[in-house]
C-alpha positions in Angstrom: 156.2 -27.6 194.9 156.4 -23.8 194.2 159.1 -24.4 191.6 156.9 -27.0 189.9 154.0 -24.6 189.8 156.2 -21.9 188.3 157.4 -24.3 185.6 153.8 -25.2 184.8 152.9 -21.5 184.5 155.9 -20.8 182.4 155.1 -23.7 180.0 151.5 -22.7 179.8 152.5 -19.0 179.1 154.9 -20.1 176.4 152.3 -22.3 174.8 149.7 -19.5 174.9 152.2 -17.1 173.2 152.9 -19.7 170.5 149.2 -20.1 169.9 148.7 -16.3 169.8 151.6 -15.8 167.4 150.4 -18.6 165.1 146.9 -17.1 165.2 148.3 -13.6 164.3 150.4 -15.2 161.5 147.4 -17.1 160.1 145.2 -14.0 160.3 147.8 -11.9 158.7 148.2 -14.4 155.8 144.4 -14.5 155.4 144.1 -10.7 155.4 146.9 -10.3 152.9 145.4 -12.8 150.5 142.0 -11.0 150.9 143.3 -7.5 150.2 145.4 -8.8 147.3 142.5 -10.7 145.8 140.3 -7.6 146.0 142.9 -5.4 144.3 143.7 -8.1 141.8 140.3 -7.6 140.3 140.9 -3.8 139.6 144.7 -3.7 139.1 145.4 -1.8 135.9 148.0 -4.4 134.8 146.0 -7.4 136.0 148.1 -7.8 139.1 151.5 -8.1 137.5 152.5 -4.8 139.0 152.6 -6.5 142.4 155.4 -8.8 141.3 157.8 -6.0 141.6 158.2 -5.4 145.4 159.4 -1.8 144.9 156.8 -0.7 142.5 154.5 2.1 143.7 151.6 -0.3 143.4 153.3 -2.9 145.7 154.0 -0.2 148.2 150.3 0.9 148.1 149.2 -2.7 148.5 151.4 -3.1 151.5 150.0 0.0 153.1 146.4 -1.2 152.7 147.3 -4.6 154.1 148.9 -3.1 157.2 146.5 -0.3 158.0 143.1 -0.8 156.3 142.7 -4.5 155.6 139.4 -4.7 157.6 137.6 -2.1 155.5 135.0 -2.9 152.9 136.1 -3.8 149.4 135.2 -0.4 148.0 137.2 1.4 150.7 140.2 -1.0 150.2 140.2 0.1 146.5 140.0 3.8 147.5 142.9 3.5 149.9 144.9 1.6 147.3 144.3 4.3 144.7 145.3 7.1 147.1 148.4 5.0 148.1 149.4 4.8 144.5 149.1 8.5 144.0 151.3 9.1 147.1 154.0 6.6 146.3 154.2 7.5 142.6 154.7 11.2 143.3 156.7 11.2 146.5 160.4 11.9 145.9 160.4 10.0 142.6 162.9 11.1 140.0 161.8 11.6 136.4 163.1 13.4 133.3 162.0 16.8 134.6 163.6 16.5 138.0 166.9 15.6 136.3 166.9 18.9 134.5 165.1 21.2 137.0 166.5 19.9 140.3 170.1 19.1 139.6 171.1 20.2 143.1 169.4 17.1 144.6 170.7 13.5 144.1 168.0 11.2 142.7 167.9 9.3 146.0 167.4 12.4 148.1 164.7 14.5 146.4 162.5 16.7 148.5 159.0 15.4 149.4 155.5 16.8 149.4 155.2 20.1 151.2 152.1 18.9 153.0 151.2 15.2 153.6 149.3 15.4 156.9 147.7 12.0 157.8 148.6 10.4 154.5 149.6 6.7 154.6 148.5 6.3 158.2 145.6 4.5 160.0 143.7 7.9 160.0 140.6 7.9 157.9 141.3 9.0 154.3 138.8 11.8 154.5 141.0 13.5 157.1 144.1 13.4 154.9 145.6 16.7 153.6 143.9 17.7 150.4 141.2 14.9 150.4 137.5 15.6 150.8 134.7 13.0 150.8 131.0 12.7 150.4 130.0 9.9 152.7 132.8 7.4 152.5 133.7 8.2 148.9 136.6 10.4 147.8 135.1 13.4 146.1 138.0 15.8 145.9 141.8 15.6 145.5 143.3 19.1 146.0 147.1 18.9 146.1 148.0 22.1 144.2 151.5 23.6 144.7 152.5 20.6 146.8 155.9 19.7 145.3 154.8 16.3 143.9 157.7 14.7 142.2 157.2 11.6 139.9 154.2 10.6 137.9 150.5 11.0 138.6 149.3 7.5 139.1 146.6 6.4 136.6 145.1 4.3 139.4 143.2 7.5 140.2 140.6 6.1 137.7 139.6 3.7 140.5 137.9 6.6 142.2 135.7 7.4 139.2 132.4 6.7 140.9 132.7 9.5 143.4 135.5 11.8 142.3 134.4 15.3 141.3 137.5 17.5 141.7 141.2 17.1 140.9 143.4 20.1 141.5 147.1 19.5 140.8 148.0 23.1 139.7 151.6 24.2 140.0 153.3 20.8 140.6 156.0 21.5 138.0 157.7 18.1 138.3 154.6 15.9 138.1 154.7 14.0 134.9 152.3 12.1 132.6 153.1 10.9 129.1 151.0 9.9 126.2 147.9 7.8 126.3 149.3 5.5 128.9 149.8 8.4 131.3 146.7 10.4 130.5 143.9 8.1 129.5 142.6 8.1 133.1 141.1 11.5 132.4 138.5 10.1 130.1 137.3 7.6 132.7 136.5 10.0 135.5 133.1 10.8 134.1 131.9 12.5 137.3 134.6 15.1 137.3 133.4 18.7 137.5 136.8 20.4 138.0 140.1 19.4 136.5 143.1 21.5 137.1 146.6 20.5 136.1 148.0 23.8 134.8 151.7 24.4 135.4 152.5 20.6 135.6 154.6 18.5 133.3 151.6 16.6 131.9 152.6 15.7 128.4 150.5 14.9 125.3 150.5 15.7 121.6 148.0 18.5 121.8 144.6 18.3 123.6 143.4 14.6 123.9 140.0 13.7 122.6 139.0 11.7 125.7 138.6 14.9 127.7 135.3 15.0 125.8 134.0 12.1 127.8 133.7 14.4 130.9 130.3 15.8 130.1 129.8 17.0 133.7 133.0 19.1 133.6 132.5 22.8 134.6 136.1 24.0 134.8 139.4 22.9 133.2 142.9 24.3 133.3 145.5 22.8 131.0 147.7 25.9 130.8 151.5 25.9 130.9 151.8 22.2 130.4 153.3 19.9 127.7 149.9 19.4 126.1 151.5 21.1 123.3 152.8 21.0 119.7 149.7 19.2 118.6 146.1 19.8 117.6 143.2 21.0 119.7 141.0 18.1 118.9 137.4 19.0 118.3 136.3 15.8 120.1 137.8 17.1 123.4 135.1 19.8 123.7 132.2 18.5 121.7 130.1 17.2 124.6 131.1 19.6 127.4 127.9 21.5 127.6 128.4 22.4 131.3 131.8 23.9 130.8 132.1 27.5 132.2 135.9 28.0 132.6 138.7 27.0 130.2 142.4 28.0 130.6 144.6 26.7 127.8 147.2 29.4 128.0 151.0 29.1 127.6 151.0 26.2 125.1 151.7 25.7 121.4 149.0 24.4 119.2 149.0 23.2 115.5 145.3 24.0 114.8 143.1 27.0 115.3 140.5 27.2 118.1 137.6 25.0 117.0 134.0 26.1 117.0 133.3 23.3 119.5 134.8 25.6 122.2 133.2 28.9 121.1 129.8 27.4 120.8 129.7 26.1 124.3 126.5 27.6 125.7 127.7 28.1 129.3 131.4 29.1 128.6 132.0 32.3 130.5 135.8 32.4 131.1 138.3 31.7 128.3 142.0 32.3 128.7 144.3 31.8 125.6 147.2 34.1 126.6 150.9 33.4 125.7 149.8 30.8 123.1 151.6 30.1 119.8 149.6 28.8 116.9 152.1 26.9 114.9 151.9 27.2 111.1 148.3 28.2 111.2 146.7 31.7 111.2 144.3 32.4 114.1 142.1 35.5 114.0 139.7 37.0 116.5 136.7 35.8 114.4 136.4 32.7 116.6 134.9 35.0 119.3 131.9 36.0 117.2 128.7 34.4 118.4 129.9 33.2 121.8 126.7 33.0 123.7 127.8 33.5 127.3 131.4 34.8 127.3 132.1 37.1 130.3 135.9 37.3 130.4 138.4 36.6 127.6 142.2 37.2 128.0 144.6 36.6 125.1 147.7 38.6 125.8 150.9 37.9 124.0 149.1 35.6 121.5 149.6 36.7 117.9 146.4 37.1 115.9 146.5 38.0 112.3 144.1 40.7 111.0 141.8 43.2 112.7 139.3 43.4 115.5 136.0 42.1 114.0 133.2 44.5 114.0 130.8 41.8 115.2 132.7 41.6 118.5 130.3 44.4 119.5 127.5 41.8 119.5 129.0 40.0 122.6 126.5 41.5 125.1 127.7 39.3 127.9 131.4 40.3 127.6 132.6 42.3 130.6 136.4 41.8 130.6 138.5 41.7 127.4 142.3 41.7 127.2 144.2 41.4 123.9 147.6 43.1 124.4 150.8 42.5 122.5 148.8 40.5 119.9 149.8 42.2 116.6 146.3 43.5 115.9 146.0 45.9 113.0 143.4 48.3 111.5 141.1 50.6 113.3 139.1 50.2 116.5 135.6 49.3 115.4 132.9 51.8 116.4 130.7 48.8 117.1 132.7 48.1 120.3 130.6 50.9 121.8 127.7 48.5 121.8 129.4 46.6 124.7 127.3 48.4 127.2 128.3 46.1 130.1 132.0 46.2 129.4 133.9 46.8 132.7 137.6 46.6 131.5 139.3 46.5 128.2 143.0 46.2 127.4 144.2 46.7 123.8 147.6 48.3 124.4 150.8 47.5 122.5 149.2 46.5 119.2 149.4 48.1 115.7 146.0 49.8 115.8 145.6 52.9 113.7 143.2 55.7 113.2 141.4 57.6 116.0 139.6 56.5 119.2 135.9 56.2 118.3 133.6 58.5 120.2 131.1 55.6 120.2 133.2 54.0 123.0 131.6 56.5 125.3 128.5 54.2 125.2 130.4 51.7 127.4 129.1 53.4 130.5 130.3 50.8 132.9 133.9 50.8 131.7 136.5 51.3 134.5 139.7 50.5 132.7 140.4 51.3 129.1 144.0 50.9 128.0 144.9 51.8 124.4 148.5 53.0 124.7 151.3 51.7 122.6 149.4 51.8 119.3 149.6 54.1 116.2 146.4 56.0 117.2 146.1 59.7 116.2 144.4 62.6 117.9 143.2 62.9 121.5 141.0 60.7 123.6 137.4 62.0 123.1 136.0 63.8 126.1 132.9 61.7 126.1 135.1 58.6 126.6 136.9 60.1 129.6 133.8 60.6 131.8 
């Protein structure tokens, strides 16, 4: 009788396990279909990207299905977008890694420096570099994080809440052309966009940056946004812009008035720039309404220092060294009463140092060496 009861218990236990496993399988199939259906509606390629099981999109889909399938549709989409960013830039070879990291085989590239909590069940707002407002991703700050691969355009799926993207100094992070960069124009809530010292690539400065009318700061320096025009449409509507760094690039047009007329622009960096087959002078600075700091070292400017530069009452920091400037130092620079520091060394300036510079009473640093100036520094200037 005891053996019979044991057999009954064993059979019952086995049947229970079969039912549980079937239930789990059915639930899993239902969840997968639900997640896929949600993402199918927003997939940038209409869902065809999921047909390749090793695509970064399929990997991101699988991650959401395993760890976050019970979340709301909005959160499923956010987790998917972040998963795409991770899998597209984690140890992925591209044309830059082939040249810059020859010591690593393509199947054994180094990963992100920091990836704490990424691709886990932990809430996305606790992932390294991610900040949220409520449940929405508001900031992606992965600067200097050894991202290798491409920056996933699926980031545009975060457009309703995303305010900050900081990818500075990820040298082997690539985008190419409209297909790789068009997401920028869709993130209309962005306030800060930094991708300086990356391998983002475009023929000049794309016009769709002009869609970001809430943008306050942008850094496109030392990228492959180069050998093309600075498109006027890129800056036409950016009335909140305060900070622009477009250094270390090559441009085929001069700096458009759409930049210099920005009413809130305070910081402008154009150092180490080559203007290809066009002549850029310093006249573009005249009339800037709010400029506070302007650095342009190692950028060649034809001509002289314009006398009307002395009208920039807001200018406090000005650096224009190794720029090929000719002529004399205008006496009108003495009108810059709030000037704190000025570097004009290693140019081709001639004449004498104007005594009027003594009116710059707040000046702490004034460097004029390496020019063809005559005479001594006026005593009134050396107070």
